[in-house]
C-alpha positions in Angstrom: 90.9 84.5 168.5 91.6 80.9 167.7 91.4 79.3 164.3 88.0 77.7 164.9 86.3 81.0 165.7 87.9 82.7 162.8 86.7 80.0 160.4 83.2 80.2 162.0 83.1 83.9 161.5 84.3 83.7 157.9 81.6 81.0 157.2 78.9 83.2 158.7 80.0 86.2 156.6 80.1 84.1 153.4 76.7 82.5 154.2 75.2 86.0 154.8 76.6 87.3 151.5 75.3 84.3 149.6 71.8 84.7 151.2 71.7 88.3 150.3 72.6 87.6 146.7 70.1 84.7 146.5 67.4 87.0 147.9 68.2 89.7 145.4 68.2 87.3 142.4 64.9 85.7 143.4 63.3 89.1 144.1 64.3 90.3 140.6 63.1 87.1 139.0 59.7 87.5 140.7 59.3 91.1 139.5 60.5 90.3 135.9 58.2 87.3 135.5 55.3 88.7 137.4 55.0 85.8 139.8 52.6 85.9 142.6 54.9 84.4 145.2 57.4 85.9 147.6 60.7 84.2 146.9 62.8 87.0 148.3 63.1 85.3 151.7 64.4 82.0 150.5 68.0 83.1 151.0 67.3 84.4 154.5 65.7 81.1 155.6 68.5 79.0 154.0 71.2 81.1 155.8 69.3 80.9 159.1 69.1 77.1 158.8 72.7 76.6 157.8 74.4 79.3 159.9 72.1 80.1 162.8 69.9 83.1 163.6 72.6 85.8 163.5 73.7 85.3 159.9 70.0 84.9 159.0 69.2 88.3 160.6 72.1 89.9 158.9 71.0 88.5 155.5 67.4 89.6 156.0 68.2 93.1 157.2 70.8 93.8 154.5 68.4 92.5 151.8 65.6 94.8 153.1 68.0 97.8 153.2 69.2 97.1 149.6 65.8 96.5 148.1 64.3 99.4 150.0 66.9 101.8 148.7 66.6 100.4 145.1 62.8 100.9 145.2 63.2 104.6 146.3 65.6 105.4 143.5 
């Protein structure tokens, strides 16, 4: 693997993690303040725009897994 591909992979991973964190923070803010808007997808959309569809899918999937498990607990 050359240096460009490694940098691209690292960027996609960091974007995905940032999108997951943004989704979780905005989802928590919506529930705390009782807002009537769905802001928990903003991170997924931002990651998909900046990094492409695969990091966006990873961010959305991981967010749904995390929030689904948190709601069941």
